[in-house]
FIDRENBA-916410 format. One line per 2 residues: number of its first residue (from 0); their letters; for each residue x, y, z of C-alpha. Coordinates in Angstrom, 2 decimals. Layout:
// residues N
NUM	A	X,Y,Z; ...
END
This chain:
// residues 229
0	MF	23.44,15.70,14.03; 22.25,19.30,13.95
2	KE	19.97,21.49,16.07; 16.74,23.07,14.91
4	GD	14.93,25.04,17.58; 14.85,22.86,20.68
6	FM	15.31,19.62,18.77; 18.45,17.71,17.86
8	LE	17.97,16.32,14.39; 19.84,13.49,12.73
10	VV	21.03,13.37,9.13; 19.48,10.08,8.06
12	DV	20.69,8.13,5.05; 20.12,4.67,3.60
14	SK	23.06,3.20,5.50; 21.34,4.10,8.79
16	LE	18.10,2.52,7.61; 19.94,-0.68,6.77
18	KN	21.18,-0.89,10.36; 17.82,-0.10,11.96
20	PK	16.25,-3.31,13.34; 12.69,-1.98,13.08
22	VR	13.14,-1.03,9.44; 14.60,-4.42,8.62
24	AY	11.86,-6.25,10.51; 9.07,-4.37,8.72
26	IQ	10.58,-4.85,5.25; 11.00,-8.55,5.95
28	AA	7.43,-8.89,7.25; 6.04,-7.07,4.21
30	DD	7.97,-9.32,1.85; 6.91,-12.44,3.75
32	FL	3.28,-11.40,3.30; 3.70,-10.95,-0.45
34	AA	5.58,-14.25,-0.69; 2.60,-15.98,0.91
36	LG	0.40,-14.48,-1.81; 2.78,-15.64,-4.54
38	YT	4.06,-12.19,-5.51; 7.50,-11.50,-6.89
40	EH	10.29,-10.46,-4.51; 9.71,-7.16,-2.69
42	GF	12.35,-7.52,0.03; 15.86,-6.23,0.57
44	RH	17.07,-6.89,-2.96; 14.24,-4.78,-4.41
46	AN	14.59,-2.11,-1.71; 18.30,-1.70,-2.36
48	FV	17.84,-1.71,-6.13; 15.17,0.99,-6.08
50	AK	17.15,3.09,-3.59; 20.27,2.95,-5.75
52	VA	18.50,3.70,-9.03; 16.39,6.54,-7.58
54	RN	19.54,8.17,-6.20; 21.39,7.78,-9.48
56	IL	18.55,9.27,-11.53; 18.69,12.55,-9.66
58	LK	22.49,12.66,-9.49; 22.80,12.06,-13.23
60	LG	20.31,14.87,-13.89; 22.31,17.29,-11.75
62	YE	20.17,17.47,-8.62; 21.86,18.10,-5.27
64	ER	23.19,15.13,-3.35; 20.85,15.48,-0.37
66	LA	17.76,15.44,-2.60; 19.13,12.32,-4.28
68	EL	19.62,10.70,-0.87; 16.01,11.47,0.04
70	AA	14.99,9.68,-3.15; 17.14,6.73,-2.05
72	IS	15.52,6.71,1.40; 12.10,6.73,-0.28
74	GY	13.22,3.86,-2.48; 14.46,1.77,0.41
76	LH	11.20,2.18,2.36; 8.68,2.41,-0.48
78	DV	7.16,-1.08,-0.15; 7.05,-1.31,3.66
80	GN	3.31,-0.59,3.51; 2.73,-4.11,2.19
82	IC	2.88,-5.16,5.83; -0.70,-3.79,6.02
84	GR	-1.88,-5.45,2.79; -1.37,-5.00,-0.93
86	EM	-4.19,-2.52,-1.52; -3.17,1.09,-0.85
88	HG	0.28,0.01,0.32; 1.65,3.37,-0.85
90	PA	-0.22,5.58,1.64; 0.18,2.91,4.34
92	GG	3.92,2.88,3.66; 4.03,6.65,3.90
94	LI	2.55,6.53,7.40; 4.92,3.77,8.51
96	AF	7.91,5.63,7.08; 6.79,8.78,8.90
98	RL	6.84,6.95,12.22; 10.18,5.24,11.58
100	LE	11.96,8.38,10.41; 10.50,10.49,13.20
102	EM	11.88,7.98,15.71; 15.27,8.41,14.03
104	SM	15.01,12.21,14.62; 15.09,13.07,10.92
106	DP	14.31,16.63,9.83; 10.49,16.93,9.60
108	AE	10.74,18.81,6.30; 12.68,15.89,4.83
110	IG	10.29,13.35,6.32; 7.45,15.14,4.57
112	KV	9.14,14.77,1.19; 9.78,11.07,1.74
114	VV	6.18,10.47,2.86; 4.84,12.21,-0.26
116	AI	7.04,10.06,-2.51; 6.20,6.74,-0.88
118	SN	2.48,7.54,-0.73; 2.40,8.26,-4.48
120	HE	4.57,5.54,-6.01; 1.72,3.17,-6.99
122	EE	0.72,3.36,-10.64; -3.01,3.04,-9.88
124	KG	-3.39,6.29,-7.92; 0.07,7.77,-7.53
126	IP	0.91,11.27,-8.71; 4.52,12.27,-9.43
128	VD	4.51,15.79,-7.99; 8.22,16.43,-7.40
130	PI	11.68,15.09,-8.35; 11.90,12.68,-5.39
132	TA	8.55,11.06,-6.20; 9.39,10.96,-9.91
134	AL	12.74,9.28,-9.30; 11.14,6.71,-6.98
136	IL	8.47,5.83,-9.53; 10.95,5.40,-12.37
138	AD	13.30,3.31,-10.25; 10.53,1.08,-8.94
140	KS	8.95,0.42,-12.33; 12.31,-0.38,-13.90
142	DV	12.90,-3.40,-11.66; 11.59,-6.10,-13.95
144	HY	13.87,-9.15,-13.86; 13.80,-12.94,-13.73
146	SR	15.59,-12.96,-10.37; 12.46,-11.56,-8.67
148	VR	10.35,-14.61,-9.52; 9.95,-16.92,-6.52
150	NP	7.78,-19.61,-8.05; 10.04,-22.58,-8.90
152	DI	7.42,-24.24,-11.10; 7.55,-22.67,-14.58
154	IS	4.47,-24.61,-15.67; 2.35,-22.84,-13.04
156	FD	3.56,-19.31,-13.89; 0.88,-16.67,-14.20
158	IH	1.42,-13.81,-16.66; 3.29,-11.67,-14.09
160	DR	5.72,-14.47,-13.29; 6.16,-15.26,-16.97
162	VN	6.91,-11.68,-18.01; 9.34,-11.10,-15.14
164	YA	11.03,-14.44,-15.71; 11.44,-13.63,-19.41
166	VR	13.38,-10.42,-18.70; 17.07,-11.24,-18.89
168	RS	18.26,-7.64,-18.48; 16.73,-4.30,-17.57
170	FL	18.53,-0.96,-17.42; 17.30,2.59,-16.89
172	NV	19.36,4.83,-19.13; 19.38,8.48,-17.99
174	DK	20.59,10.84,-20.73; 20.90,14.36,-19.29
176	NH	22.10,15.93,-22.54; 19.13,14.73,-24.58
178	KR	16.72,14.95,-21.63; 15.57,11.38,-22.08
180	IT	15.09,8.50,-19.64; 14.88,5.13,-21.37
182	LE	14.02,1.74,-19.93; 16.03,-0.81,-21.90
184	IE	14.84,-4.41,-21.59; 15.93,-7.72,-23.07
186	ID	13.16,-10.33,-23.16; 13.43,-14.03,-23.95
188	TE	10.50,-14.29,-26.35; 10.41,-18.06,-25.99
190	IS	9.15,-17.48,-22.44; 6.98,-14.39,-22.94
192	QV	6.03,-12.24,-25.90; 6.61,-8.50,-25.92
194	ME	2.86,-7.90,-26.13; 2.42,-9.57,-22.73
196	YF	4.75,-6.98,-21.22; 2.43,-4.22,-22.42
198	EI	-0.62,-6.15,-21.30; 0.37,-6.04,-17.64
200	FL	2.71,-3.04,-17.49; 0.90,-0.38,-19.54
202	SR	-0.16,1.53,-16.42; 3.46,1.47,-15.21
204	ML	4.64,2.97,-18.48; 2.04,5.74,-18.27
206	IS	3.08,6.84,-14.78; 6.74,6.52,-15.78
208	RK	6.10,8.96,-18.63; 4.52,11.43,-16.19
210	AA	7.44,10.99,-13.81; 9.98,11.67,-16.55
212	HI	8.15,14.87,-17.47; 8.46,16.10,-13.88
214	LG	12.22,15.71,-14.31; 12.15,17.63,-17.58
216	CE	12.70,14.50,-19.66; 10.92,12.27,-22.13
218	FG	10.38,8.61,-21.28; 11.44,5.90,-23.69
220	LV	11.08,2.14,-23.84; 13.39,-0.15,-25.80
222	IN	12.73,-3.90,-25.86; 15.18,-6.23,-27.58
224	SV	16.88,-3.22,-29.21; 13.59,-2.02,-30.75
226	KL	12.39,1.45,-29.78; 8.74,1.20,-28.74
228	L	8.30,4.57,-26.97
END
């Protein structure tokens, strides 16, 4: 806790979010809504994954620890806006995060950075304007994996389920020395062809490239050991 003016501010981190009952309730409600629509998992597993990867991206590139923690906070809360609906869940999530973090007495300057990141993480309209937003985008778009598929009936898979279910391994390789961030994926081509990945994820790759540039890096994509970007 520290004092700024007449206010006592708290140093908020992901561990405090994990213990906050409102945060947990909203993430669960958002994921329940997406589950009802048949979407892949967007709950605590995804929140923790994105938080961890976003933090690691900035740490590996030499950014200060607090900035990396703000990226992690953004990652943990980034999909909470789905509680309001899938469309524009980024800006909605930014507003919800603002309210939650303000209640936790977080530094307003830090809240502002988190709100910007969450509001701009969607590939359709998001803009990576700073390192926190860029790290969040890269972390979020790298979470492609069979474990996120909830549909137990393989025969009824749509293309999103099929592509996610085909991914046996995904890893975001951050190479500070060569200034390159590479998404490495292993796909079971008996389930989904590589071309299907591009069919549904092209927009994600485009915003990932912009995000990498904000961090002074090039973005790469390797699928089944073949360099595609």
